[in-house]
C-alpha positions in Angstrom: -0.1 -0.3 -0.1 1.2 3.6 -1.0 -0.2 6.7 0.4 0.8 10.5 -1.0 -0.3 13.6 0.6 0.5 17.0 -0.1 -0.8 20.2 0.4 -0.4 22.3 -3.3 -3.6 21.4 -5.0 -4.0 22.0 -9.0 -0.9 23.7 -9.2 -1.1 26.2 -6.0 1.9 26.5 -3.9 2.1 26.0 -0.3 3.1 29.8 -0.2 -0.1 31.1 -1.8 -2.6 28.7 0.4 -4.1 30.8 3.3 -4.8 29.3 6.6 -8.0 28.6 7.1 -9.5 29.4 10.9 -12.4 27.6 10.3 -11.7 24.0 8.9 -14.7 22.5 8.1 -15.9 19.2 10.1 -17.9 16.3 8.3 -20.9 15.3 9.8 -19.7 11.6 10.5 -18.0 10.8 13.5 -14.8 9.1 14.1 -16.7 6.1 15.2 -18.7 5.4 12.3 -15.2 5.4 10.2 -14.6 1.6 11.5 -11.2 2.1 13.6 -10.7 0.0 16.7 -11.1 0.9 20.2 -7.9 2.1 21.4 -7.3 4.4 18.8 -11.2 5.9 19.1 -10.2 6.4 23.1 -6.9 8.3 22.0 -8.6 10.3 19.3 -11.2 11.2 22.5 -8.2 12.0 24.5 -7.3 14.7 21.9 -11.0 16.6 22.4 -11.9 15.4 18.7 -15.2 14.1 17.8 -16.0 14.8 14.1 -13.2 14.1 10.9 -12.5 16.8 8.6 -13.5 16.2 5.3 -10.2 14.8 4.2 -10.2 12.3 6.8 -13.8 10.9 6.3 -12.5 10.7 2.5 -8.8 9.3 2.9 -9.6 6.7 6.3 -12.1 4.3 4.8 -10.0 3.8 1.3 -6.5 3.5 3.5 -8.5 0.8 6.0 -9.7 -1.0 2.7 -5.8 -1.6 1.4 -5.9 0.6 -1.5 -3.2 2.8 -2.4 -4.5 6.6 -2.0 -3.0 10.0 -3.5 -4.3 12.9 -1.5 -4.3 16.6 -1.4 -5.9 19.4 0.7 -5.0 23.0 2.4 -2.5 23.0 5.1 -4.2 22.2 8.7 -6.9 20.2 7.3 -5.7 17.0 9.3 -3.9 15.3 6.5 -1.5 13.8 8.8 -4.3 12.2 11.0 -6.1 11.1 7.7 -3.3 8.4 7.0 -2.0 7.9 10.7 -5.1 6.7 11.9 -6.2 3.8 9.8 -2.4 2.7 9.5 -2.2 2.0 13.1 -5.5 0.6 12.8 -4.2 -2.0 10.3 -0.9 -2.9 11.9 -2.6 -3.5 15.0 -5.2 -6.0 13.6 -2.6 -7.7 11.8 0.3 -8.2 14.4 3.8 -10.1 13.5 4.7 -13.1 16.0 7.6 -11.8 16.1 9.3 -7.9 14.8 12.3 -8.1 13.5 15.0 -5.7 14.5 15.4 -2.5 12.6 12.7 -3.8 9.8 9.4 -1.6 10.1 6.6 -2.8 8.6 5.3 1.0 7.8 7.8 3.8 6.2 6.9 7.6 6.6 9.2 9.7 4.1 8.7 13.5 4.2 11.2 16.3 2.9 11.9 17.7 6.3 13.1 17.3 10.1 9.8 19.4 11.0 7.6 17.4 9.5 9.1 14.4 10.1 8.8 15.4 14.0 5.4 16.3 13.6 4.5 12.8 12.3 5.9 10.8 14.5 4.5 12.7 17.2 0.8 11.9 15.5 1.8 8.5 15.4 2.4 8.5 19.4 -0.3 10.5 20.4 -2.8 8.3 18.3 -1.1 5.0 18.7 -0.6 5.4 22.7 -3.0 2.6 23.3 -1.5 0.2 21.0 1.2 -2.4 21.2 3.4 -0.5 18.2 6.3 0.9 18.3 8.0 3.8 16.4 11.1 6.5 15.8 12.0 9.0 13.4 15.2 9.5 12.0 16.1 12.6 10.2 19.7 14.3 9.6 21.7 17.0 11.3 22.0 15.2 14.7 24.5 12.7 15.7 23.4 9.4 14.0 24.7 6.9 16.6 21.7 7.1 18.9 19.5 6.2 15.8 21.6 3.3 15.1 20.9 2.2 18.5 16.9 2.8 18.3 17.4 0.7 14.7 18.8 -2.3 16.6 15.5 -2.6 18.7 11.7 -4.2 16.9 10.6 -1.5 15.0 7.0 -1.1 13.5 7.0 2.5 11.9 9.8 4.5 11.0 9.4 7.9 10.2 12.1 9.3 8.0 13.8 11.9 5.6 15.4 10.4 2.7 19.0 11.5 3.4 19.5 9.9 6.7 17.5 7.0 5.4 19.6 6.6 2.5 22.6 6.8 5.1 21.4 4.1 7.1 20.8 1.8 4.4 24.3 2.7 3.1 25.8 1.2 6.7 23.1 -1.4 6.7 21.5 -0.4 10.0 18.2 -0.5 8.5 16.2 -3.4 6.7 13.7 -2.0 4.6 12.2 -5.4 3.4 9.6 -5.4 5.4 8.0 -2.5 4.6 4.1 -3.2 3.9 2.6 0.9 3.6 4.8 3.4 2.3 3.6 7.2 3.0 5.2 10.2 1.0 4.7 13.2 2.7 4.6 16.6 0.8 6.9 14.6 -1.9 5.0 15.1 -4.9 5.5 19.3 -5.3 9.2 18.7 -5.2 9.1 16.3 -8.2 6.8 18.9 -9.9 9.2 21.8 -9.3 12.3 19.9 -10.6 10.1 19.8 -13.8 9.4 22.8 -13.8 13.1 24.0 -13.2 14.3 21.4 -16.0 11.8 23.2 -18.4 13.2 26.8 -17.5 16.2 26.7 -16.3 18.1 23.6 -17.3 21.4 25.1 -16.2 20.3 25.7 -12.6 18.7 22.2 -12.4 21.5 20.0 -10.6 21.5 23.3 -7.9 17.8 23.2 -7.3 17.1 21.6 -3.9 13.7 20.4 -5.2 15.8 18.3 -7.6 18.5 17.0 -5.4 15.2 15.7 -3.1 13.6 14.4 -5.9 16.8 12.4 -6.7 16.4 11.1 -2.8 12.8 9.9 -3.4 14.3 7.8 -6.3 17.1 6.4 -5.0 15.0 5.4 -1.5 12.0 3.8 -4.2 14.8 2.1 -6.1 16.1 0.6 -2.6 12.6 -0.4 -1.5 11.7 -2.1 -4.9 15.1 -4.2 -4.3 14.3 -5.2 -0.6 10.8 -6.2 -1.1 10.8 -7.1 -4.6 7.3 -5.2 -5.0 7.7 -3.3 -8.8 5.2 -0.8 -7.7 7.6 1.1 -5.4 9.3 3.0 -8.1 6.9 4.5 -10.3 5.4 8.1 -10.6 2.5 8.5 -8.2 0.2 9.1 -10.5 0.4 6.1 -12.6 -0.6 3.6 -9.8 -2.5 5.6 -7.4 -6.5 4.5 -8.0 -7.6 6.5 -5.0 -7.3 10.5 -5.7 -8.8 12.6 -3.2 -8.3 16.6 -4.1 -10.6 18.3 -0.9 -10.5 22.0 -1.3 -12.7 24.9 0.2 
């Protein structure tokens, strides 16, 4: 299963999206979405009762096990939209023995800030579940991360560069990845294409191009490790469920 979420919609860049002070809520309740009781308890602890439209649309699709491509404004709950059903799926299919440094779910995001935010969401909503998670990103000492990867792990949140560092040192085993999440990566690929067309000489200096290259390298490693043919494809070619929620 692969999930891609992105803030930009129909070519609108993050800078052009204005914050929405009153995020619309769905008429459904979280109790109607099919999530297990420990997750519903964690949601109640946070004070939420109704999902946002993007959550109401995304959660059932992810629970059904399909690939998903979703886009909505910043602050509409996209992270919870994929975190909640993933926690449910992993908890409903526990492994007899979790291998060390071999995550079942890999969540990739371009920045350390987003990575930390996603992992915090995993911990908040998964606090009543027997699932383990950690986050790895660059700019910090790699040794504590290596120590953590020597322990059992269900969910790994990572930035591509640091993930590739661990892969090159054989401190991470990607062969067990069942679920892949790409958070805010599609804009990097789009911006790389625009740079290539408008300023080809500056392409190699573009941060979006460098990030796109990292994504491709990670997907190729995933494909080799899991022998899954779709880990390297462009998202739009294999995501049959696409959600574009705008207000």
